[in-house]
N, CA, C and O atoms as a MOPAC input file, in Angstrom:
PM7 MOZYME 1SCF
protein

 N     -2.05800 1    21.41400 1     8.27400 1
 C     -2.96900 1    21.26100 1     7.04200 1
 C     -4.14400 1    20.19000 1     7.46000 1
 O     -3.71300 1    19.35300 1     8.25400 1
 N     -5.78800 1    19.98800 1     7.04500 1
 C     -6.25700 1    19.37200 1     7.51900 1
 C     -6.22800 1    17.89000 1     6.37700 1
 O     -5.67800 1    17.99700 1     5.28100 1
 N     -6.75600 1    16.82800 1     6.73000 1
 C     -6.53200 1    15.83500 1     5.39200 1
 C     -7.70000 1    16.47500 1     4.53600 1
 O     -7.36300 1    16.66700 1     3.36800 1
 N     -8.65200 1    16.75000 1     4.76400 1
 C     -9.79700 1    17.54700 1     3.89800 1
 C     -9.00000 1    18.76800 1     3.16200 1
 O     -9.30400 1    18.91800 1     1.97800 1
 N     -8.31600 1    19.39300 1     3.53400 1
 C     -7.82800 1    20.73000 1     2.98000 1
 C     -6.59400 1    20.22600 1     1.89300 1
 O     -6.33500 1    20.90300 1     0.89800 1
 N     -5.83800 1    18.90400 1     2.22300 1
 C     -4.60700 1    18.52400 1     1.13000 1
 C     -5.52600 1    17.64400 1     0.39000 1
 O     -5.13800 1    17.71800 1    -0.77600 1
 N     -6.48800 1    16.89000 1     0.44300 1
 C     -7.08600 1    16.34300 1    -0.46800 1
 C     -7.93600 1    17.67500 1    -1.52200 1
 O     -7.73400 1    17.78600 1    -2.73100 1
 N     -8.76900 1    18.46800 1    -0.80800 1
 C     -8.57600 1    19.41900 1    -1.58800 1
 C     -7.86600 1    20.10900 1    -2.74300 1
 O     -8.26400 1    20.50600 1    -3.83800 1
 N     -6.98800 1    20.11700 1    -2.29200 1
 C     -5.77800 1    20.63600 1    -2.81500 1
 C     -4.91500 1    19.96000 1    -3.81300 1
 O     -4.17400 1    20.58200 1    -4.57300 1
 N     -5.05100 1    18.44200 1    -3.78700 1
 C     -4.84300 1    17.82100 1    -4.74800 1
 C     -6.05400 1    17.35300 1    -5.92900 1
 O     -5.80300 1    17.09000 1    -7.10500 1
 N     -7.15000 1    17.33100 1    -5.41100 1
 C     -8.24000 1    17.75300 1    -6.40700 1
 C     -7.89000 1    18.76900 1    -7.42100 1
 O     -7.57100 1    18.39300 1    -8.54900 1
 N     -7.92100 1    19.99600 1    -7.12400 1
 C     -7.65700 1    21.18100 1    -7.69200 1
 C     -6.33900 1    21.13700 1    -8.82300 1
 O     -6.45600 1    21.51300 1    -9.99000 1
 N     -5.05300 1    20.59100 1    -8.21100 1
 C     -3.98700 1    20.27400 1    -8.88300 1
 C     -4.36400 1    19.16000 1   -10.06700 1
 O     -3.93900 1    19.18000 1   -11.22200 1
 N     -4.96000 1    18.51800 1    -9.68100 1
 C     -5.63000 1    17.50300 1   -11.15500 1
 C     -6.49700 1    18.06300 1   -12.04200 1
 O     -6.56700 1    17.60200 1   -13.18100 1
 N     -7.29000 1    19.15000 1   -11.63900 1
 C     -8.34100 1    19.89600 1   -12.68100 1
 C     -7.52800 1    20.27300 1   -13.73100 1
 O     -8.12800 1    20.44000 1   -14.79300 1
 N     -6.62000 1    20.41200 1   -13.74000 1
 C     -5.93000 1    21.44500 1   -14.65500 1
 C     -5.31200 1    20.54700 1   -15.88000 1
 O     -4.95500 1    21.00600 1   -16.96500 1
 N     -5.27300 1    19.48400 1   -15.57200 1
 C     -4.90600 1    18.11300 1   -16.76500 1
 C     -6.78400 1    17.58800 1   -17.18800 1
 O     -7.82300 1    17.38500 1   -16.55900 1
 N     -6.34500 1    17.56500 1   -18.53000 1
 C     -7.48900 1    17.95000 1   -19.30200 1
 C     -7.67400 1    15.79000 1   -19.70100 1
 O     -8.69100 1    15.09700 1   -19.72200 1
 N     -6.39900 1    15.46000 1   -19.90600 1
 C     -6.36100 1    13.88000 1   -20.24500 1
 C     -5.73100 1    13.25800 1   -19.25400 1
 O     -5.03000 1    13.84700 1   -18.43100 1
 N     -5.99700 1    11.69300 1   -19.27300 1
 C     -5.88600 1    11.02100 1   -18.28200 1
 C     -4.05600 1    10.74500 1   -18.40700 1
 O     -3.43300 1    10.12900 1   -17.54200 1
 N     -3.52300 1    11.24200 1   -19.44600 1
 C     -2.03300 1    10.68500 1   -19.88600 1
 C     -1.23300 1    11.63500 1   -19.24400 1
 O     -0.16100 1    11.26100 1   -18.76800 1
 N     -1.73200 1    13.32100 1   -19.11500 1
 C     -1.00800 1    14.29700 1   -18.27300 1
 C     -1.26900 1    13.95700 1   -16.84400 1
 O     -0.52600 1    14.42000 1   -15.97900 1
 N     -2.17500 1    13.25400 1   -16.56200 1
 C     -2.50600 1    13.02200 1   -14.82900 1
 C     -1.70700 1    12.10300 1   -14.81600 1
 O     -1.01100 1    12.16200 1   -13.80200 1
 N     -1.36000 1    10.91000 1   -15.74000 1
 C     -0.43500 1    10.08800 1   -15.45100 1
 C      0.82600 1    10.48500 1   -15.48200 1
 O      1.64400 1     9.74100 1   -14.94100 1
 N      1.22000 1    11.52400 1   -16.00500 1
 C      2.84100 1    11.61600 1   -16.28900 1
 C      3.11900 1    12.80000 1   -14.66500 1
 O      4.20100 1    13.07000 1   -14.14300 1
 N      2.24200 1    13.09800 1   -14.39800 1
 C      2.13500 1    13.89600 1   -12.85300 1
 C      2.08800 1    12.74500 1   -11.58500 1
 O      2.92300 1    12.78700 1   -10.68100 1
 N      1.29600 1    11.99100 1   -11.62100 1
 C      1.20700 1    10.87900 1   -10.89600 1
 C      2.80200 1    10.09300 1   -10.65200 1
 O      3.24900 1     9.65600 1    -9.59100 1
 N      3.46100 1    10.09000 1   -12.03100 1
 C      4.91400 1     9.49200 1   -12.36300 1
 C      5.98800 1    10.27800 1   -11.56800 1
 O      6.89100 1     9.81300 1   -10.87200 1
 N      5.60000 1    11.94800 1   -11.90300 1
 C      6.45400 1    12.91100 1   -11.39800 1
 C      6.61500 1    12.90600 1    -9.71400 1
 O      7.63900 1    13.12800 1    -9.06800 1
 N      5.36800 1    12.60400 1    -9.26000 1
 C      5.05300 1    12.66900 1    -7.90400 1
 C      6.01000 1    11.37200 1    -7.17800 1
 O      6.69600 1    11.41000 1    -6.15600 1
 N      5.78100 1    10.34000 1    -8.04900 1
 C      6.47000 1     9.49700 1    -7.35800 1
 C      8.22300 1     9.70300 1    -7.31400 1
 O      9.04600 1     9.39200 1    -6.45300 1
 N      8.34100 1    10.26500 1    -8.44300 1
 C      9.87200 1    10.42200 1    -8.55500 1
 C     10.55700 1    11.48100 1    -7.66300 1
 O     11.76600 1    11.70700 1    -7.70100 1
 N      9.58400 1    12.17400 1    -6.77300 1
 C     10.06700 1    13.12400 1    -6.04000 1
 C      9.79100 1    12.36200 1    -4.75700 1
 O     10.03800 1    13.08500 1    -3.79200 1
 N      9.36300 1    11.14800 1    -4.40500 1
 C      9.41700 1    10.48200 1    -3.30000 1
 C     10.57800 1    10.27000 1    -2.65000 1
 O     11.47100 1     9.72600 1    -3.29900 1
 N     10.83800 1    10.63400 1    -1.26400 1
 C     12.51800 1    10.55400 1    -1.07600 1
 C     12.76900 1     8.73700 1    -1.01100 1
 O     11.76600 1     8.15800 1    -0.59400 1
 N     13.95700 1     7.80700 1    -1.36500 1
 C     13.95200 1     6.44500 1    -1.22700 1
 C     13.73200 1     6.02000 1    -0.15100 1
 O     14.18700 1     6.62800 1     0.81900 1
 N     13.04800 1     4.97100 1     0.00700 1
 C     13.14000 1     4.20000 1     1.46600 1
 C     14.53300 1     3.52800 1     1.49200 1
 O     15.26600 1     3.06200 1     0.61900 1
 N     14.61000 1     3.66200 1     2.85000 1
 C     16.00300 1     3.03800 1     3.24000 1
 C     15.79800 1     1.82400 1     3.30100 1
 O     14.69100 1     1.37400 1     3.59700 1
 N     16.83500 1     1.07900 1     3.03100 1
 C     17.04500 1    -0.56500 1     3.11000 1
 C     16.50100 1    -1.33000 1     4.15200 1
 O     15.76200 1    -2.29300 1     3.95200 1
 N     16.91800 1    -0.84500 1     5.49300 1
 C     16.36700 1    -1.00300 1     6.71600 1
 C     14.70200 1    -1.50200 1     6.88600 1
 O     14.23800 1    -2.50500 1     7.42800 1
 N     13.99700 1    -0.29900 1     6.15000 1
 C     12.75700 1    -0.33200 1     5.96100 1
 C     11.87300 1    -1.25700 1     4.90000 1
 O     10.67600 1    -1.54200 1     4.90100 1
 N     12.70100 1    -1.52500 1     4.20500 1
 C     12.33900 1    -2.71400 1     2.83100 1
 C     12.29500 1    -3.98800 1     3.30000 1
 O     12.98300 1    -4.90800 1     2.85800 1
 N     11.19800 1    -4.10100 1     4.52600 1
 C     11.20100 1    -5.55200 1     5.07200 1
 C      9.85400 1    -6.08500 1     4.52400 1
 O      9.03900 1    -5.26600 1     4.09800 1
 N      9.54400 1    -7.53200 1     4.50900 1
 C      8.80100 1    -7.82400 1     4.32300 1
 C      7.45100 1    -7.74900 1     5.32200 1
 O      6.31600 1    -8.12300 1     5.02400 1
 N      7.83000 1    -7.24500 1     6.40800 1
 C      7.12400 1    -6.65100 1     7.25800 1
 C      6.10200 1    -5.39700 1     6.56400 1
 O      4.87800 1    -5.33500 1     6.45000 1
 N      7.16800 1    -4.47800 1     6.18000 1
 C      6.74400 1    -3.64500 1     5.43700 1
 C      6.02400 1    -3.24600 1     3.67700 1
 O      5.62200 1    -2.30300 1     2.99500 1
 N      6.24300 1    -4.72000 1     3.64200 1
 C      5.84200 1    -5.13000 1     2.00000 1
 C      4.13600 1    -4.99900 1     2.25200 1
 O      3.68900 1    -5.54300 1     3.26200 1
 N      3.29400 1    -4.35400 1     1.42900 1
 C      1.91000 1    -4.19400 1     1.05800 1
 C      1.16600 1    -5.56500 1     0.51200 1
 O      1.24600 1    -5.58200 1    -0.71700 1
 N      0.53000 1    -6.61700 1     0.98200 1
 C      0.22600 1    -7.46900 1     0.15000 1
 C     -1.32500 1    -7.21600 1    -0.59500 1
 O     -2.31300 1    -6.72400 1    -0.04900 1
 N     -1.22100 1    -7.66000 1    -1.85900 1
 C     -2.32200 1    -7.56100 1    -2.52300 1
 C     -1.91500 1    -6.54700 1    -3.74800 1
 O     -2.66900 1    -6.26800 1    -4.68000 1
 N     -0.62700 1    -6.06600 1    -3.57800 1
 C     -0.07500 1    -5.23800 1    -5.04300 1
 C      0.30500 1    -6.16200 1    -5.75600 1
 O      0.62300 1    -7.19100 1    -5.16100 1
 N      0.36900 1    -6.15000 1    -6.65400 1
 C      1.05600 1    -6.36700 1    -7.99100 1
 C      2.19900 1    -6.33300 1    -8.06500 1
 O      2.87900 1    -7.35900 1    -8.09200 1
 N      2.85000 1    -4.75000 1    -8.13300 1
 C      4.26400 1    -4.50700 1    -7.81800 1
 C      4.76900 1    -4.41800 1    -6.53100 1
 O      3.80300 1    -4.29500 1    -5.77700 1
 N      5.84100 1    -4.41900 1    -5.88900 1
 C      6.42700 1    -4.48000 1    -4.43300 1
 C      6.28300 1    -2.99800 1    -4.35300 1
 O      6.76400 1    -2.21200 1    -5.17000 1
 N      5.57700 1    -2.68000 1    -3.29500 1
 C      4.97700 1    -1.46800 1    -2.60200 1
 C      5.54400 1    -1.69400 1    -0.76700 1
 O      5.28200 1    -2.72100 1    -0.14000 1
 N      6.24300 1    -0.64100 1    -0.23500 1
 C      6.68700 1    -0.80400 1     0.91800 1
 C      5.86300 1     0.43600 1     1.97900 1
 O      5.25000 1     1.35800 1     1.44100 1
 N      5.91800 1     0.35400 1     3.05100 1
 C      4.85700 1     1.48100 1     3.66800 1
 C      5.73500 1     1.31300 1     5.46300 1
 O      5.59000 1     0.44600 1     6.32600 1
 N      6.45100 1     2.32800 1     5.43700 1
 C      6.93500 1     2.39700 1     6.75200 1
 C      6.21800 1     3.61500 1     7.79400 1
 O      6.04100 1     4.75100 1     7.35500 1
 N      5.92200 1     3.32800 1     8.87800 1
 C      5.31500 1     4.39200 1     9.30700 1
 C      5.73500 1     4.38000 1    11.26300 1
 O      5.86100 1     3.48300 1    12.09600 1
 N      5.80900 1     5.55700 1    11.28800 1
 C      5.99200 1     5.69500 1    12.96800 1
 C      5.26900 1     6.69300 1    13.53200 1
 O      4.71800 1     7.52000 1    12.80500 1
 N      5.16400 1     6.75800 1    14.97300 1
 C      4.23800 1     7.60600 1    15.65800 1
 C      5.54100 1     8.73800 1    16.01100 1
 O      6.70300 1     8.35800 1    16.15000 1
 N      5.15800 1    10.01700 1    16.11200 1
 C      6.01200 1    10.85800 1    16.48100 1
 C      5.30900 1    12.28100 1    16.97800 1
 O      4.88500 1    13.15600 1    16.22300 1
 N      5.28800 1    12.30000 1    18.45000 1
 C      4.82000 1    13.56200 1    18.73600 1
 C      2.95100 1    13.53100 1    18.70100 1
 O      2.13600 1    14.45300 1    18.75300 1
 N      2.75600 1    11.83000 1    18.57600 1
 C      1.29600 1    11.59600 1    18.66400 1
 C      0.73800 1    12.02500 1    16.93600 1
 O     -0.45400 1    12.24700 1    16.72400 1
 N      1.69800 1    12.08600 1    15.91100 1
 C      1.19500 1    12.03200 1    14.44300 1
 C      1.79200 1    10.99500 1    13.55500 1
 O      2.95300 1    10.69100 1    13.82800 1
 N      1.44400 1    10.62000 1    12.92800 1
 C      1.92300 1     9.07800 1    12.32600 1
 C      2.68600 1     9.79800 1    11.11900 1
 O      2.09700 1    10.66100 1    10.46900 1
 N      3.87300 1     9.46900 1    10.85600 1
 C      4.62200 1     9.93600 1     9.73700 1
 C      5.11700 1     8.64700 1     8.91900 1
 O      5.67800 1     7.64900 1     9.37100 1
 N      4.76800 1     8.93100 1     7.62600 1
 C      4.65500 1     7.77000 1     6.52000 1
 C      5.96100 1     8.16300 1     5.47000 1
 O      6.35500 1     9.27200 1     5.11000 1
 N      6.41900 1     6.91600 1     5.16200 1
 C      7.34800 1     6.84500 1     4.21700 1
 C      7.05600 1     5.69000 1     3.16300 1
 O      6.58700 1     4.60700 1     3.51300 1
 N      7.32400 1     5.96000 1     2.03100 1
 C      7.24200 1     4.61900 1     1.04800 1
 C      7.80400 1     4.58000 1    -0.09700 1
 O      8.05700 1     5.62100 1    -0.70400 1
 N      8.16100 1     3.08700 1    -0.69600 1
 C      8.67200 1     3.11000 1    -1.84700 1
 C      7.94500 1     1.84400 1    -2.56200 1
 O      7.28000 1     0.97300 1    -2.00300 1
 N      8.27100 1     1.97900 1    -4.06000 1
 C      7.87200 1     0.79900 1    -4.70400 1
 C      8.68500 1     0.55000 1    -6.51900 1
 O      9.25600 1     1.34300 1    -7.26800 1
 N      8.43800 1    -0.55900 1    -6.60900 1
 C      9.36300 1    -0.81400 1    -7.86700 1
 C      8.37100 1    -0.25800 1    -9.05600 1
 O      8.97000 1    -0.19000 1   -10.12900 1
 N      7.32100 1     0.05700 1    -9.10400 1
 C      6.53400 1     0.30100 1   -10.00000 1
 C      6.08200 1     1.96800 1   -10.13600 1
 O      5.46000 1     2.51000 1    -9.22200 1
 N      6.43600 1     2.63300 1   -11.26600 1
 C      6.52800 1     4.25200 1   -11.15000 1
 C      5.11500 1     4.88000 1   -10.85100 1
 O      4.98000 1     6.00100 1   -10.36100 1
 N      3.98500 1     3.97200 1   -11.22600 1
 C      2.80000 1     4.68400 1   -10.99800 1
 C      2.16100 1     4.12600 1    -9.70800 1
 O      1.32000 1     4.73300 1    -9.04600 1
 N      2.65300 1     2.90400 1    -9.42600 1
 C      2.34500 1     2.94600 1    -7.89400 1
 C      3.32600 1     3.51500 1    -6.87800 1
 O      2.77400 1     3.33200 1    -5.79300 1
 N      4.21200 1     3.96700 1    -6.72100 1
 C      5.11900 1     5.09600 1    -6.40900 1
 C      4.53700 1     6.07400 1    -6.11900 1
 O      4.41600 1     6.43600 1    -4.94800 1
 N      3.99400 1     6.78800 1    -7.24700 1
 C      3.01200 1     7.96300 1    -7.52700 1
 C      1.58400 1     7.70900 1    -6.55000 1
 O      1.07900 1     8.51100 1    -5.76500 1
 N      1.30400 1     6.85200 1    -6.75700 1
 C      0.21500 1     6.93800 1    -6.02200 1
 C      0.44000 1     6.69200 1    -4.54100 1
 O     -0.33600 1     7.19200 1    -3.72600 1
 N      1.28200 1     6.07900 1    -4.22400 1
 C      1.78000 1     6.18500 1    -2.67500 1
 C      2.17400 1     7.60300 1    -2.02800 1
 O      1.87300 1     8.04700 1    -0.92000 1
 N      2.83800 1     8.10200 1    -2.92300 1
 C      3.29000 1     9.52900 1    -2.46000 1
 C      1.89700 1     9.99200 1    -2.63200 1
 O      1.77500 1    10.66400 1    -1.60800 1
 N      0.70300 1    10.08100 1    -3.28600 1
 C     -0.20500 1    10.90400 1    -2.88500 1
 C     -0.84500 1    10.62200 1    -1.57900 1
 O     -1.15400 1    11.50000 1    -0.77400 1
 N     -1.07600 1     9.00000 1    -1.36400 1
 C     -1.23600 1     8.80400 1     0.11000 1
 C     -0.74400 1     9.38900 1     1.32400 1
 O     -1.29200 1     9.67000 1     2.39000 1
 N      0.34400 1     9.49200 1     0.92300 1
 C      1.63000 1     9.79200 1     2.28700 1
 C      1.21100 1    11.43200 1     2.37400 1
 O      0.89000 1    11.93200 1     3.45200 1
 N      1.24700 1    12.17500 1     1.17600 1
 C      0.88000 1    13.63300 1     1.42900 1
 C     -0.73400 1    13.74600 1     1.90800 1
 O     -1.05500 1    14.80500 1     2.44800 1
 N     -1.19300 1    13.28300 1     1.83200 1
 C     -2.77800 1    13.36900 1     2.60400 1
 C     -2.67500 1    12.67900 1     4.25700 1
 O     -3.09500 1    13.28800 1     5.24100 1
 N     -2.10500 1    11.45600 1     4.31300 1
 C     -1.88500 1    10.77600 1     5.82300 1
 C     -1.22600 1    10.89200 1     6.08100 1
 O     -1.29100 1    10.27300 1     7.14300 1
 N      0.11600 1    11.45700 1     6.01300 1
 C      1.33800 1    11.74100 1     6.96500 1
 C      1.31800 1    12.91600 1     7.53600 1
 O      0.98900 1    13.95400 1     6.96200 1
 N      1.75800 1    12.79600 1     8.99700 1
 C      1.50900 1    13.72100 1    10.23300 1
 C      0.34100 1    13.95400 1    10.38100 1
 O      0.03600 1    15.14200 1    10.48500 1
 N     -0.67500 1    12.98800 1    10.44000 1
 C     -1.99200 1    13.46800 1    10.67000 1
 C     -1.76500 1    12.47400 1    11.91300 1
 O     -0.73800 1    11.80000 1    11.99700 1
 N     -2.74300 1    12.42900 1    12.83000 1
 C     -3.16300 1    12.07200 1    14.12300 1
 C     -3.72600 1    10.36500 1    13.57700 1
 O     -3.85000 1    10.34000 1    12.35200 1
 N     -4.03200 1     9.14800 1    14.19100 1
 C     -4.27000 1     8.08200 1    14.30700 1
 C     -5.63900 1     8.08200 1    14.20200 1
 O     -6.04000 1     7.31000 1    13.33100 1
 N     -6.66900 1     8.80900 1    14.91500 1
 C     -7.81900 1     9.28800 1    15.01900 1
 C     -8.38900 1     9.91100 1    13.35100 1
 O     -9.36100 1     9.57600 1    12.67300 1
 N     -7.22900 1    11.00100 1    13.09300 1
 C     -7.80400 1    11.43400 1    11.78900 1
 C     -7.62900 1    10.47200 1    10.68300 1
 O     -8.44800 1    10.48300 1     9.76400 1
 N     -6.79400 1     9.77000 1    10.68200 1
 C     -6.71900 1     8.94500 1     9.61000 1
 C     -7.98600 1     7.97600 1     9.76600 1
 O     -8.76700 1     7.85800 1     8.82100 1
 N     -8.17800 1     7.29300 1    10.95500 1
 C     -9.48500 1     6.39100 1    10.69000 1
 C    -10.73400 1     7.08500 1    10.71100 1
 O    -11.77900 1     6.55100 1    10.33900 1
 N    -10.66700 1     8.12200 1    11.08500 1
 C    -12.33600 1     8.95100 1    10.58900 1
 C    -12.29900 1     9.26500 1     9.05700 1
 O    -13.35800 1     9.30700 1     8.43100 1
 N    -11.28400 1     9.45300 1     8.53800 1
 C    -11.39600 1    10.20400 1     7.18100 1
 C    -11.72900 1     9.21900 1     5.83900 1
 O    -11.15600 1     8.14200 1     5.67800 1
 N    -12.71500 1     9.74100 1     4.92700 1
 C    -12.62600 1     9.30700 1     3.74700 1
 C    -12.09900 1     9.74500 1     2.47600 1
 O    -12.46100 1    10.82500 1     2.00700 1
 N    -11.23100 1     8.95800 1     1.84600 1
 C    -10.39800 1     9.73500 1     0.97100 1
 C    -10.78400 1     9.67600 1    -0.29800 1
 O    -10.44600 1     8.89300 1    -1.18600 1
 N    -11.97200 1    11.12300 1    -0.31200 1
 C    -12.77300 1    11.14000 1    -1.53900 1
 C    -11.83600 1    11.50200 1    -2.48900 1
 O    -12.32600 1    11.25200 1    -3.59000 1
 N    -10.73700 1    11.96400 1    -2.60000 1
 C     -9.69500 1    12.79000 1    -3.52900 1
 C     -9.41200 1    11.86300 1    -4.75200 1
 O     -9.09700 1    12.20800 1    -5.89100 1
 N     -9.65700 1    10.19300 1    -4.09100 1
 C     -9.30800 1     9.33700 1    -4.99200 1
 C    -10.49100 1     9.24100 1    -6.39200 1
 O    -10.17600 1     9.08800 1    -7.57300 1
 N    -11.79100 1     9.37300 1    -5.87300 1
 C    -12.88600 1     8.98300 1    -7.23700 1
 C    -13.04800 1    10.58000 1    -7.55400 1
 O    -13.78300 1    10.81400 1    -8.51300 1
 N    -12.42900 1    11.81100 1    -6.84200 1
 C    -12.96400 1    13.20100 1    -7.57400 1
 C    -11.61800 1    13.14300 1    -8.65600 1
 O    -11.80300 1    13.71300 1    -9.73100 1
 N    -10.34900 1    12.52300 1    -8.44700 1
 C     -9.49000 1    12.72200 1    -9.35200 1
 C     -9.85600 1    12.02200 1   -10.65400 1
 O     -9.39500 1    12.27200 1   -11.76800 1
 N    -10.71700 1    11.14900 1   -10.34400 1
 C    -10.47100 1    10.11200 1   -11.32200 1
 C     -9.96500 1     8.70200 1   -11.41800 1
 O    -10.20900 1     7.85000 1   -12.27200 1
 N     -9.09900 1     8.64200 1   -10.20000 1
 C     -7.98600 1     7.85500 1   -10.75800 1
 C     -8.40300 1     6.13800 1   -10.42600 1
 O     -7.59800 1     5.28200 1   -10.79300 1
 N     -9.78300 1     5.68600 1    -9.66900 1
 C    -10.25700 1     4.75100 1    -9.67700 1
 C    -10.68900 1     4.28300 1   -10.68000 1
 O    -10.54700 1     3.07800 1   -10.88700 1
 N    -11.40100 1     5.18400 1   -11.67600 1
 C    -11.97000 1     4.89400 1   -12.72500 1
 C    -10.58700 1     4.17900 1   -13.72100 1
 O    -10.76200 1     3.11200 1   -14.31000 1
 N     -9.71600 1     4.66700 1   -13.76900 1
 C     -8.62200 1     4.89400 1   -14.86400 1
 C     -7.37700 1     3.72700 1   -14.12300 1
 O     -6.28900 1     3.79800 1   -14.69400 1
 N     -7.42600 1     2.97800 1   -13.26600 1
 C     -6.83700 1     1.99800 1   -12.62900 1
 C     -7.22900 1     0.45500 1   -13.28300 1
 O     -8.39300 1     0.06400 1   -13.36600 1
 N     -6.17300 1    -0.25900 1   -13.68200 1
 C     -6.33000 1    -1.56900 1   -13.68900 1
 C     -7.06400 1    -2.24900 1   -12.52600 1
 O     -7.19000 1    -1.68200 1   -11.44000 1
 N     -7.57300 1    -3.55000 1   -12.79000 1
 C     -8.12800 1    -4.04200 1   -11.53800 1
 C     -6.98600 1    -4.42800 1   -10.48800 1
 O     -7.18900 1    -4.67900 1    -9.30000 1
 N     -5.97100 1    -4.43100 1   -11.02300 1
 C     -4.96500 1    -5.00800 1   -10.16800 1
 C     -4.47300 1    -3.82800 1    -9.13800 1
 O     -4.35900 1    -3.73700 1    -7.91600 1
 N     -4.18800 1    -2.78400 1   -10.51200 1
 C     -3.60300 1    -1.63600 1    -9.67600 1
 C     -4.97800 1    -1.47400 1    -8.40100 1
 O     -4.89800 1    -2.00400 1    -7.29200 1
 N     -5.83700 1    -0.87700 1    -8.73300 1
 C     -7.02900 1    -0.58200 1    -8.06300 1
 C     -7.00600 1    -1.44400 1    -6.66100 1
 O     -7.17200 1    -0.94100 1    -5.55000 1
 N     -6.77700 1    -2.79800 1    -6.91500 1
 C     -6.69900 1    -3.73100 1    -5.76600 1
 C     -5.38600 1    -3.66100 1    -4.59500 1
 O     -5.46000 1    -4.01700 1    -3.41900 1
 N     -4.24300 1    -3.12100 1    -5.27100 1
 C     -3.33400 1    -2.44900 1    -4.86100 1
 C     -3.79900 1    -1.34700 1    -4.08500 1
 O     -3.61900 1    -1.48000 1    -2.87500 1
 N     -4.36300 1    -0.27100 1    -4.46800 1
 C     -4.43100 1     0.81900 1    -4.36200 1
 C     -5.52700 1     0.38200 1    -2.54800 1
 O     -5.46600 1     0.90200 1    -1.43400 1
 N     -6.13800 1    -0.43500 1    -2.94400 1
 C     -7.03100 1    -0.71600 1    -1.60100 1
 C     -6.23500 1    -1.51400 1    -0.52700 1
 O     -6.48200 1    -1.69100 1     0.66600 1
 N     -5.52500 1    -1.80900 1    -1.06400 1
 C     -4.51600 1    -2.49200 1    -0.01200 1
 C     -3.43400 1    -1.82400 1     0.96700 1
 O     -3.08900 1    -2.08500 1     2.11900 1
 N     -3.04500 1    -0.85800 1     0.03700 1
 C     -2.07200 1     0.38000 1     0.52000 1
 C     -3.46000 1     1.18600 1     1.68700 1
 O     -3.36700 1     1.18200 1     2.91500 1
 N     -4.13800 1     1.54000 1     1.23900 1
 C     -5.34700 1     2.38100 1     2.22400 1
 C     -5.64900 1     1.43800 1     3.57700 1
 O     -5.78200 1     1.83600 1     4.73400 1
 N     -5.69500 1     0.50800 1     3.23500 1
 C     -5.95500 1    -0.85600 1     4.46900 1
 C     -5.08800 1    -1.02800 1     5.42200 1
 O     -5.39400 1    -1.07600 1     6.61300 1
 N     -3.80000 1    -1.14700 1     4.91400 1
 C     -2.55100 1    -1.05100 1     5.69100 1
 C     -2.27900 1     0.41200 1     6.58600 1
 O     -1.61200 1     0.64500 1     7.59300 1
 N     -2.87900 1     1.00800 1     5.96500 1
 C     -2.31200 1     2.69900 1     6.58000 1
 C     -3.34100 1     2.82300 1     7.46500 1
 O     -3.06400 1     3.56900 1     8.40500 1
 N     -4.77600 1     2.19800 1     7.49300 1
 C     -5.47600 1     2.62300 1     8.84100 1
 C     -5.13900 1     1.59600 1     9.31700 1
 O     -5.71600 1     1.54800 1    10.40300 1
 N     -4.25000 1     0.26700 1     9.12100 1
 C     -4.10000 1    -0.55200 1    10.22800 1
 C     -3.20700 1     0.08100 1    11.03300 1
 O     -3.34500 1    -0.02200 1    12.25200 1
 N     -2.22200 1     0.78400 1    10.52400 1
 C     -1.19000 1     1.41900 1    11.30700 1
 C     -1.59100 1     2.77500 1    11.90600 1
 O     -0.76400 1     3.27700 1    12.66700 1
 N     -2.28900 1     3.18400 1    11.76900 1
 C     -3.20500 1     4.26500 1    12.66900 1
 C     -4.00200 1     3.39500 1    13.60300 1
 O     -4.00000 1     3.98700 1    14.68200 1
 N     -4.87900 1     1.95200 1    13.73900 1
 C     -5.71200 1     1.40500 1    14.70300 1
 C     -4.61500 1     1.02600 1    15.48800 1
 O     -4.89400 1     0.97900 1    16.68600 1
 N     -3.11300 1     0.65500 1    15.12100 1
 C     -2.00400 1    -0.20700 1    15.83700 1
 C     -1.72100 1     0.90500 1    16.55400 1
 O     -2.00000 1     0.74900 1    17.74200 1
 N     -1.12600 1     2.32000 1    16.20100 1
 C     -0.77900 1     3.28500 1    16.99700 1
 C     -1.85700 1     3.96500 1    17.93500 1
 O     -1.62700 1     4.43100 1    19.05100 1
 N     -2.84900 1     3.94000 1    17.40100 1
 C     -3.95800 1     4.34200 1    18.46500 1
 C     -3.98300 1     3.70900 1    19.52000 1
 O     -4.05200 1     4.27600 1    20.61100 1
 N     -3.92500 1     2.32100 1    19.36600 1
 C     -4.33000 1     1.09200 1    20.67300 1
 C     -2.88500 1     1.40400 1    21.48700 1
 O     -2.92900 1     1.88700 1    22.61900 1
 N     -1.79400 1     1.14100 1    20.92800 1
 C     -0.75000 1     1.79400 1    21.77400 1
 C     -0.87500 1     2.75100 1    22.37700 1
 O     -0.64500 1     2.59200 1    23.57600 1
 N     -1.27700 1     4.17900 1    21.94800 1
 C     -1.49700 1     4.97400 1    22.73100 1
 C     -2.18800 1     5.43600 1    23.96200 1
 O     -1.85000 1     6.17300 1    24.88900 1
 N     -3.48600 1     4.63100 1    23.61900 1
 C     -4.13500 1     3.99900 1    25.05900 1
 C     -5.74900 1     5.49800 1    24.78000 1
 O     -6.61700 1     5.98900 1    25.50200 1
 N     -5.38600 1     5.61700 1    23.58200 1
 C     -6.41100 1     6.92900 1    23.44400 1
 C     -7.49300 1     6.48100 1    22.57500 1
 O     -8.41200 1     7.24800 1    22.28900 1

């Protein structure tokens, strides 16, 4: 699936919920379904700066596509990380670098996050784009 198709799917899923308590419950559920990150990946290098809670993202390039995994000590943040993984994992560095993550606004997430969580979300996105830039430069493309 393309990044656009995945984002549209997420927007569709969130459209069934009428209030934000239900949307938060769904985000928490997504976070609970996220596989636990190994202790080896819970390093300071993988810790996202700018997040109030602890969030780790690990990225590996496999056959030209970036595979992402993440974890957090906060349930909402873990759910948000799960959404980012769903959209960006198994995509090429170029696709990640050239995409606009419009699903965040379309589901109303930005409008319903506290300023600290919003800053954390932007820090997560920035780090994922940095991973994509690094893997793109390593592959020489």
